[in-house]
C-alpha positions, 0 to 999 in steps of 0.5 A: 442726303445723297445728291440723288435724294436732294435732286428728287426732293427739289423736283418734288417741291418744284412740281408741287409749286407748279401744280398749286396754281393749276389746282386752285384754278381748276377748283375755282380758287380760294376759300373752302366749299361751304353750305350756302344756307339757301332755303326754298321760299314759300311757293318756290317756283324753280323747277328742273324743267324750267331752271335746273336742266338748262342751268346744268346743261349750260354749266355742268354737263360738259364734265358731269354727264353719265355718258362721259367716261375717263378723260372725257369727264375732265376730272369730274368724279364718278357718280357726280352726274347732272344730266338727270334730276335724281343724279343731281339730287344725289349730290345736291349738297356737294353741288351747293358747296361747289357752285351755289350761293345763299345767305351763308356763302357764295361758292365759285369753285365750279365750273372751272375756267371761263365764264361761269354763272352769275352770283344771281344764277348761283343763288337760283341754283341753291334755291332750286336744289333746296326746293327740289329736296323739300318736294322730294322729302314732303310727306305726300311726295310720290316716288322719285323721278 
């Protein structure tokens, strides 16, 4: 192997090693995103207005907002916008697997860095998502908001 190739390989390995902790930190650390298994309890009372919108505004929309573009999104994928109910429900499973909690998993991948929601709030998030999806898919449900 040439000296140039060896240096290139060493730099690539060093870059990968230095980025690994940042990637783990950005995604919340260890484990795999897992569906929480949360369900909507009978008479589930959590609503978008009372729980979802305030939770998402407090923990998610600094990156996941449809008005943000490019670097403003801080790496958030496009079409993962949580400033509306329908935007959130479009990727509800992903939200649950990244930030929710339930009987099968507690996911702390999001939000990255800083103080995130408590595990109890994460459980409410997953319960709320389950209830909203149940309401949306109910036979007598009207058009989506």
